[in-house]
C-alpha positions as CSV (number, residue, x, y, z in Angstrom):
1,M,-9.6,78.4,6.7
2,Q,-10.8,78.3,3.1
3,T,-12.0,81.6,1.7
4,D,-13.7,82.4,-1.6
5,V,-12.9,85.4,-3.8
6,R,-16.7,85.8,-4.5
7,V,-17.2,86.6,-0.8
8,D,-14.5,89.3,-1.0
9,A,-16.3,90.7,-4.0
10,Y,-19.7,90.5,-2.2
11,I,-18.3,92.5,0.7
12,E,-16.7,95.1,-1.6
13,K,-20.0,95.7,-3.3
14,A,-21.9,96.0,0.0
15,A,-22.9,99.4,1.4
16,E,-20.0,101.3,3.0
17,F,-21.4,101.0,6.6
18,A,-21.8,97.2,6.1
19,Q,-18.3,96.3,4.9
20,P,-16.5,96.4,8.3
21,M,-19.4,94.6,9.9
22,L,-19.3,91.8,7.3
23,H,-15.5,91.6,7.6
24,R,-15.8,91.2,11.3
25,L,-18.5,88.6,11.2
26,R,-16.6,86.6,8.7
27,E,-13.4,86.8,10.8
28,M,-15.2,85.7,13.9
29,A,-16.9,82.8,12.2
30,H,-13.6,81.6,10.8
31,A,-11.9,82.0,14.2
32,I,-14.6,79.8,15.8
33,C,-14.6,77.3,13.0
34,P,-11.3,77.3,11.1
35,E,-12.4,74.3,9.0
36,A,-15.3,76.3,7.5
37,E,-15.4,76.6,3.8
38,E,-16.8,79.7,2.1
39,T,-19.1,79.9,-0.9
40,I,-22.0,81.9,-2.2
41,K,-25.5,80.4,-1.6
42,W,-28.8,82.1,-2.2
43,G,-26.8,85.2,-3.4
44,A,-25.0,85.7,-0.1
45,P,-21.8,84.5,1.6
46,S,-22.2,81.1,3.3
47,L,-19.9,78.9,5.3
48,S,-20.1,75.1,5.3
49,Y,-18.7,72.7,7.8
50,R,-18.0,69.1,6.8
51,G,-20.1,69.6,3.7
52,K,-23.2,70.9,5.6
53,N,-24.5,74.5,5.8
54,L,-23.1,76.2,8.9
55,C,-24.0,79.9,8.6
56,G,-24.3,82.9,6.3
57,L,-24.1,86.6,6.4
58,A,-25.8,89.3,4.3
59,G,-25.6,93.0,3.8
60,F,-28.7,95.0,3.0
61,K,-29.4,98.7,2.4
62,S,-29.6,99.6,6.0
63,H,-28.5,96.5,8.0
64,V,-26.5,93.4,8.1
65,A,-27.7,89.9,9.1
66,F,-26.0,86.8,10.4
67,F,-27.8,83.5,10.3
68,V,-26.9,80.0,11.5
69,Q,-28.5,77.1,9.6
70,G,-31.4,75.6,11.6
71,E,-31.3,78.0,14.5
72,R,-33.9,80.5,15.7
73,K,-33.2,84.2,16.2
74,E,-33.2,85.7,19.6
75,E,-36.5,86.7,21.2
76,G,-37.6,90.1,20.0
77,A,-34.9,90.4,17.2
78,E,-36.2,91.9,14.0
79,G,-35.1,90.8,10.6
80,M,-33.3,87.8,9.3
81,G,-30.9,85.9,11.4
82,E,-30.3,85.1,15.1
83,F,-29.1,88.5,16.0
84,G,-31.7,90.6,14.0
85,K,-30.9,93.7,12.1
86,M,-27.4,94.9,12.9
87,Q,-26.8,98.5,11.8
88,T,-23.6,99.4,13.5
89,M,-20.5,97.7,14.8
90,A,-22.0,98.0,18.3
91,D,-24.9,95.8,17.2
92,L,-22.6,92.9,16.4
93,P,-22.8,89.9,18.7
94,S,-19.8,89.2,20.9
95,K,-17.5,86.4,19.8
96,A,-18.8,84.4,22.8
97,A,-22.4,84.8,21.7
98,L,-21.5,83.9,18.1
99,A,-19.5,80.9,19.3
100,K,-22.4,79.6,21.3
101,V,-24.7,79.3,18.3
102,L,-22.1,78.2,15.9
103,K,-20.8,75.4,18.2
104,V,-24.3,74.1,18.6
105,R,-24.7,73.8,14.8
106,M,-21.2,72.3,14.5
107,Q,-22.2,69.6,17.1
108,K,-25.3,68.8,15.2
109,I,-23.3,68.4,12.0
110,E,-20.8,66.2,13.8
111,A,-23.6,64.0,15.2
112,G,-24.9,63.3,11.8
113,P,-28.5,62.9,10.6
114,A,-31.1,62.9,13.3
115,A,-32.1,59.4,14.3
116,A,-35.7,60.6,14.6
117,R,-35.8,61.6,10.9
118,K,-38.9,60.2,9.2
119,P,-38.3,57.5,6.7
120,P,-39.2,58.4,3.1
121,K,-42.8,57.7,2.1
122,P,-43.2,54.6,0.0
123,P,-44.7,54.7,-3.5
124,P,-48.5,55.0,-3.5
125,D,-51.0,52.2,-4.0
126,V,-52.2,52.6,-7.6
127,P,-56.0,52.4,-7.9
128,A,-57.2,49.6,-10.1
129,D,-58.7,51.9,-12.8
130,L,-55.5,53.9,-13.1
131,A,-53.4,50.6,-13.2
132,K,-55.6,49.3,-16.0
133,A,-55.2,52.5,-18.0
134,L,-51.5,52.5,-17.5
135,K,-51.3,48.8,-18.6
136,A,-53.0,49.8,-21.9
137,S,-50.2,52.5,-22.6
138,K,-46.7,51.2,-22.3
139,P,-45.1,54.8,-22.6
140,A,-47.4,56.1,-19.9
141,A,-46.6,53.1,-17.7
142,A,-42.9,53.5,-18.2
143,T,-43.0,57.2,-17.3
144,F,-45.2,56.5,-14.2
145,K,-42.8,53.9,-13.1
146,A,-39.8,56.2,-13.5
147,L,-41.4,59.1,-11.6
148,S,-40.4,59.7,-8.0
149,P,-42.8,58.5,-5.3
150,F,-43.7,62.1,-4.7
151,N,-44.8,62.6,-8.3
152,Q,-46.5,59.2,-8.4
153,R,-48.5,60.3,-5.3
154,D,-49.3,63.6,-7.0
155,Y,-51.1,61.8,-9.9
156,V,-52.8,59.2,-7.6
157,T,-54.1,61.9,-5.2
158,W,-55.3,64.1,-8.1
159,I,-57.3,61.1,-9.5
160,T,-58.6,59.8,-6.2
161,D,-59.7,63.2,-5.0
162,A,-62.2,63.5,-7.9
163,K,-65.7,63.7,-6.4
164,Q,-67.6,62.4,-9.4
165,D,-67.0,59.3,-11.6
166,A,-66.9,61.4,-14.8
167,T,-64.3,63.7,-13.4
168,R,-62.2,60.7,-12.3
169,I,-62.4,59.1,-15.8
170,R,-61.3,62.5,-17.4
171,R,-58.4,62.8,-15.0
172,I,-57.2,59.2,-15.7
173,E,-57.4,59.9,-19.5
174,Q,-55.5,63.2,-19.0
175,A,-52.9,61.5,-16.8
176,V,-52.3,58.7,-19.3
177,E,-51.9,61.4,-22.1
178,W,-49.4,63.4,-20.1
179,L,-47.5,60.4,-18.9
180,A,-47.2,59.1,-22.5
181,E,-45.6,62.4,-23.3
182,G,-43.2,61.9,-20.4
183,K,-44.7,64.6,-18.2
184,A,-45.2,64.9,-14.4
185,R,-48.6,66.1,-13.4
186,N,-47.6,69.7,-12.8
187,W,-45.4,69.8,-15.9
188,K,-46.6,73.3,-16.8
189,Y,-44.9,74.7,-13.8
190,T,-41.5,73.0,-14.0
191,R,-38.5,74.7,-15.4
192,T,-37.0,73.2,-18.6
């Protein structure tokens, strides 16, 4: 069992009613999965198993939540997590109920990536007019080539979605300008 002092600090700062509940959920999760490693993810305690997200717990003003990565909450449960909003110790799931959902997640982790996972999309087909414009600007061509397929598709889609030829020409000119500056299409919205 690998614990993290940040989880201890998180629980100490939680509302008084939530502290024993968080301690109990943490203890049960470690009892079910002794190999679990603790950390803080998304501002809340999280446990990982074999390097993959297993579960997390969180304390709020009036309730506690426990969530298992990739699982759905019980029918009719309100709030975040499989067991909904838990406000008292009596609301906590039994160790058997917690074990049931955690063991399903652990088995999925042990099984590895799903065989049915979609392969990544290939880079887009670059329209001839964009290819010609990129050929005329080596910095723009180099940036475009270095972009991920997602960002390449973003530029291509933006250009090919133009309804009028004049709009398409303006978008190609703008794309070449931004690419020459080393920018992805939505560069205004990325953090630096």
